[in-house]
N, C-alpha and C positions, 0 to 999 in steps of 0.2 A: 307641404313636401321640406325630407333634413336637408339639412345645408352639405353633409354627401353627393346628397344629388341633388342639389342645384340644377337646372337647366347651366347652359354654356351658350359666352353673347355668340349676336353671331358673327359672323366673318367680318371682317370691317373696310368697308365701299374704299381702294385703294384710286385717290381724283389728286395727288401729293404727294411726292417722301416727303417735305415738308410741316403736310398734313404725318401724316402716318409719326414723324418727328416728338412734330407736338402732341402726340394722343400714345407714345409713349411714356415724353415728357412725364401727361401727366394724369393715369392713371397703373404705369405699376411702378415710374422712378419716385414720386412723393406719395406717395399711400406707401402705409407697414402693412406691410403678404406675412399674415406668420401661419406657416407652416403644422400637420396638428402634432407637428414633439409640438413645437414650442419655438420652433428657432426661427431669428427670422429669414427669410428670402428678396436678396436684396436683388433690385435691379436698377445696376450704374447706366449711366447713356454713354456711352463709350464702347457698351454694350452691344448697339443696337446693330453696325455695321454689322458682325458677323450676327442678331438673331433672325435678319434679314437676311444673308451671305449678299452684301455690297459687293462690287469688282468693280478694279478698275477696265481700261481700254485691254489690259494685256490680260485677263479675265484673272485678278490675283484681289484679298480679300488687300482692299488698301489699309499700308503700315500704319497710318498716323490719323487713327477711331477719329482727336478732339478737330485735329483740321478736315478729318471728311463729316463731321458736323456743322462745321463752319460756311461748313460747301452748299452742302444738304438743308442748310438757316440760309443764305448765301440762293437760292434756291441755281447756283449752279450742281445742281445734281439730284438726277430729272429720275424717273423711273423711265427706264430703258432695258426692251426686252434684253436678254441673256447679263445683264448687271444686278438683276436679287435677285431672289429666288422668289416667285410672288403666291404659293401659299402658305412659306414663315410669312411676310410682308401680314397677309387675311388674318390667320393663325395667329399673330399676333397676340389677339385679345382673349388665346385665349388659355393664354399663358400661367397669370392670373390663380384658373381656377384649377389647373393643373396642379402650382405650389397648395392651394389650400385645397385643395382634396384627389388624392394622387392616387391612385388602385391600391400602390403599392411606391415604394425605398428600394433600391437596391441600388449596390458598387456599379464604376462604371465601366461598362465590358467594352464601348470601345477601341480597340489596340492603341491607338494612335493614336486620344481624344487625354484631352483636359478636365481634367471638372474630375468630383470624387465619389456625387453624387447623383442616381438618375433619377426620379421623379415622372413613374407612369399612367396614364388615366386612359384609358379607352372614353373614347367620347362619342361612341354611333351605341350597336346592340352587338348585343352576342352572337346570334346570325353573322351581321355586317358590323363586321370591328372595326376602331379611326384608333389604334393607341397611337395614343404621339411622350416626346420624349419629353423632358425638361432635364436639362447637364448644370447643378448645381459645382462646384469648386468651395471646399468648407474651410473655409476661417476664421477658430475657437467654436461663438454660434449661430457667425453665421454662414449661408447658403447661398455668393453672392452666382446668382442665373451668369448663366457662355453660351450656350444655346438652346432650340429648341428642334424640331423633328417629327415629323412621321416618320413612322414601324405599322410596315406594313404585319406582323405576328410577334407576339413576345411569349417567346419559348422556355428550355429547361436551360437554356446559358441565361439573360436575367432576370427571374424569374431565384435560381438557386442564392444569388445573391441579393437577399431580402434581408431588408434590415428595419422595413417599418412597415407592418405590420408583425 
């Protein structure tokens, strides 16, 4: 099986927010992830909050990511329905595969989104696609992961701004 068509890791079992954070730090933040163009894709600890869409009791993303991470480590922030995105949390294990083996990379098409590039990969089949998008901010030769989300279909708007291949 070629590197490009490597199997996708299974979605993560969500046991605790602290364990998920530890998984993220170990498997994404401390490893060297290289995209097909040779650029490093960096996952920073503070981006964990946005990657899985953690929200406070007012339904907003916490302003201080470092404080939020400390609260997770102290187990003061746990999995609470409506306070994080369960799908994005379970599928965070797919982020490395998307970064290293995207179907294509294009400009970020989101009007209000931050980040410059979108790594797009169909993790399903041609008949039943499961597109996932990893948005990265360009910082010189480094791509910093900002967010990841599912996308039902990819159309002309996305493929029109194609950067790679």
